[in-house]
N, C-alpha and C positions, 0 to 999 in steps of 0.2 A: 622481733628486734627493731628498735627505732632506726630510721634512716640516718646516715651520716649528715652532719650539718653542711659540709661542703662535698659536692660530688662533681667530678668531670668524667665524661664517658666518650672515648674516641674522638678527642678534639683534634681537628686539623686546621692549620692556618698557613697561608702562603702569602709572601710579599714579593711580587714579581716572580723571578725564577727561584727565590729562596723558600724552601719549605721549613717554616719555623716550628710547626707542630705536626707530628706524624702519627696521630692516634693516641694522644696522651690520656691516661686514666689516672684518677686520683680520688680517694675517699678519706675524709677527715671527720672523726667523731666529734660530737659536741663537747666543749670544755677542754679541748686539748690544744697543745702547740704542735704544729707540723712545720718542721724545717724543710724548706725547698732549696736544695743545693744543686749546683751544676756549673760547668764552665761557661764563660761568656759565649753567647750565641747558642746555648743548648736548648733554649725555648722556655725557660722558667719565667722570665718576665712577660713573655707573650701569654703564657697560661694565666698568670696573675691578672693581667689586664683584662682577659676575657672573663675571669671569675668576678672581677670588680666592675663589670659592665662598661669598661672603657673601650672594648673592641668586641666584634662579633666573630664567632668561629665560622670557617668555611664549611665545616661538617662536624658532626658530633653535637653533644649537648652538655650543659652544666647547670647545676642547681645550688642555690644557697637557701638553707632553711626550707627546702622543698619547693622553692620558687625558681622557675626557669629564668636564667640571666638575660635571655634575649626577649622573650615574650613578656616577662614581668620585671623588666629592668627598673622601672620607677619604684616598685615595691621592694626590690632587692636593695636599692640604694638607701632606703630608709632603715635597712638592717645591717649595714656594713660601715666600717670606718677604714680609712687609708692614710698611713703616714709614710711619706717618701723619705729619701735620703737627706733632703735639704729642708730646713725649717721653712714653713710657709707663713710664719707669723710676721706681723708688722713690727719692725724694730723700733719705730718711733712711738708706738703705743705701749702702755703698761701691760703687764701680764694679764691683769684683771680686764682691761679694756679689750684686749685681744679675744679673750674667751667670751665676753659679752657680745662682741661683734660677730663671732662665729655663731653664737646662739641665735642672733637675729637673722643671720644668713640661712640658718636652718628653720626659720619661720617660728621660733619661739617668741612668746610675748616678752616685753621688756622685763617684767617682773620675773618670769620664768628663766630668762637668760641670766639675770642677776643671781638668782638662787642657784642655778646650775654652775655658774662660774665660781661662786664661793665654795660650793660643795667640792668641786674638783681641785681648786687651789689648796684647800685644806687637806684633802685626801692624799694628794701627791706631793706634799711638802713644799708648796710654793706660796703659801699664805703670807709669809714674812716679806717676800720679794714682790708681792702682787702689785704694789703701788709704784714700782720702779719701771723705767723704760726697758724694753727687752734688749736694747743695744748694750745695756750694762750687765746683762746676764752672762754667766759662764756658758761654755759650749754645752755642758751637760744639762744645765737648766733650760737652755733653748730647746734642746731635743726633747726634754721632758714636757715642756709646754706644748711643743708641736704634737707630741703623743696625746696630750690631754685634749687638744682641739678635736682630735678624731673620735673622742668619747662623748661629745656633747649629747648625742642622741642615744647613748647606751647601746652601742652596736652589739649584735649577736656574733658577728664575725669581724675581726680586725686584721687587715693586711699591713704588715710591717716590712718595708723594703730597706734593708741595710740600716737598721735603726741606730747602730752605735758606731758607724764609720767615722773615724777620725777622733773619737773620744778617748780620754785618758781612762785608766783602769777603774778609778773611783766612779766616774760618770757612767761608764758601762755598767758597773754594778748597780747603780741607782736605776738605770733603765730596766735591767733584768728584774729587780725587785718590783718595779711597776708592772711589768708583764706578768709576773707570778701572781700579783694581786688580782689582776683582771681575770686570769684563768681560774683562780680560786672562786671568783664570783660567777663563773660559768661561760665567760667569753671564749670563743674559739679563735685561735690565732694562726695565721699563715705567715711564716717568717722566712724571708730570704736574707742571707748573710754571707759575707766573705770570710767570717771568722768561724772556723769549724769548732773551736772550743765553745763558742756561744751556742751553736746548735746542740752540742753535746750536753751543755748545762740546762738549756731551756726546753728543748724539744722532747715531747712524748714520743713522737714518730718523726721519721725523716724520709723524704722522697728525693732520690737522686735522679735528676733529669739530664739526659744527654741525647743530642740529635733528635729532639722533638718528642721523646718518649720518657716515661718513668722507667728507668732500668733497674731500680732496686727500691724497696720500700719496707720499713719496719722500725722497731725501736732501735736506738743507738746500740744497745747491747746485742740485739739480734743481728744487726749488720756486722758488728765486730766479730761475732761468733762464726759468721759465714766464711771469714777469711782465716779464722783460727788464731790461737794465741801465738806469741813469739818467744823464741829462746834467744837470750843475749849472753854472750860470753866476752869478758874483758880479759885479754891475754896479758900475762906477766911479761912475755917476750913476743913482740909482734912477728919475729922471725919464725915462730911456730904456727903461723896462720894456716899453712897448708895441711899439716896433720890434724889441727883442730877442726878445720872445715870438713875433712874426711870423717872425723868422729861425729860431728854434729849432723852431717848428712845421713849417716846411718840411722840416727834416731828420727830425724825430721822428714826424710824422704826428699829433701831438696838441699842444694848447696847454699850456704849463708852468704850474705853480703859483708864485705869488709870495709870498715871506715876507721882509719887510725888503727888502734889496737883492739877495736870492738868488732865481733862477729855477730850477725843477727839473721835469724831465719824464721819463717812461718812454719808452724807445726802442722803440716798437711796430713799427717797420719793420725792426728788426734792427740790427746793429752800425753805428756811426758813427765816423769818424776825427776826432780833435781838429783836424787841419788843416782839414777841411771846416767844422767849427764856427767856427773862427777866420775863415775866408773869408766865411762867411755873415754873421757879426757885423760884420766890417769893411765888407762891402758895404752893410750897413744903417746904417753910421755909428755903431755901438755900441762903446763902450770897456768892456772887461771887466777887472776886477782878477784874476779867477781863473776858469778853465774846467777842469772835471774830469768824467771818466767813472767811475762806480762801480757796484758790484753793489748790488742792493736789500737791505735788511735784512729779517729775519724779521718785524719789526713791519709793514713795508710789505706783505709777503706776507699776513700775518694780516688787514690792513685790506682788501686786495683780495678775499680769499676770504670773509671774514665780514661785511664792510661796516662794521666798527668798528675803531678802533685798539686795540691791546692795553692801553694805559694807561688807556683809558676803560672797559674791561670791568669788570663787577662783581666783588666779592670772590670768590676761588676757592672751589670746592666742597670739602667735606671728606669723608674716608672714615674711618669708625670701624674699629678693628682689634680684633676679639674675641680672647680668649685662644686659641681653637682654631687661629687662624692665626698669631698673634704667637708 
């Protein structure tokens, strides 16, 4: 079996008295999107910085395409791209001139930089706007251009740090389409995001980081399966919440949560048939407007694993991108 494209083994990193990483392990196969999720301060940004050669671990090792990120840092940098939260392009230049400039910074010849710029502008739908100054671009177009600048050297691994923060739904969708194109061509992507729906839609695998370690890893469906499906009951009369909760707990093995007139509980004892739910409710004399079985969301997975809902997590961490990598 081929080695994973991205490997982290027992990474440790300390900043003064703070232990940012405490033995973090990660493996990402080639041509997949790995969503790296976690609360602020969990260690995910520190891990990405080490993998992108922006920081050295205190202990442990990491490899990109089989190359050690410390011993072979220069060779690793030639194989990776990094797009941070904030556009690094020059707003006074045109989109075309920005890409040509980055091509030259990457030591491409003038002719090669021109060819690569035109190729990328066409491929990512920016050709018509290529002659306009970037300051006249929409937020989505700027983010797409910023993403494109990280592709000048056709990276094997692309690190995306909060790529759609602050964008409208249409612009987010355009970035998602661009990422899918890259993965279809074989690029491996590590994605940090504060939007769990984004991870759910894009990621082949998800690694949840908390307190300096990966505490859960797997496909979105596998992580959801670990906490079980949920049973939701909307009551016709909220005053019947108590007998309804008793009936649901007999099936689920746990008491449901009540919000308004809706009761919801994880099915810790395994699958339940809707017919059985209706029978229990009927036997308890409870009238329900709606009864449903559903898969948990990634927000619920996040809450179960980290102890806090994603929407209550502090602002996301940031990753600076020096010219050597960009």
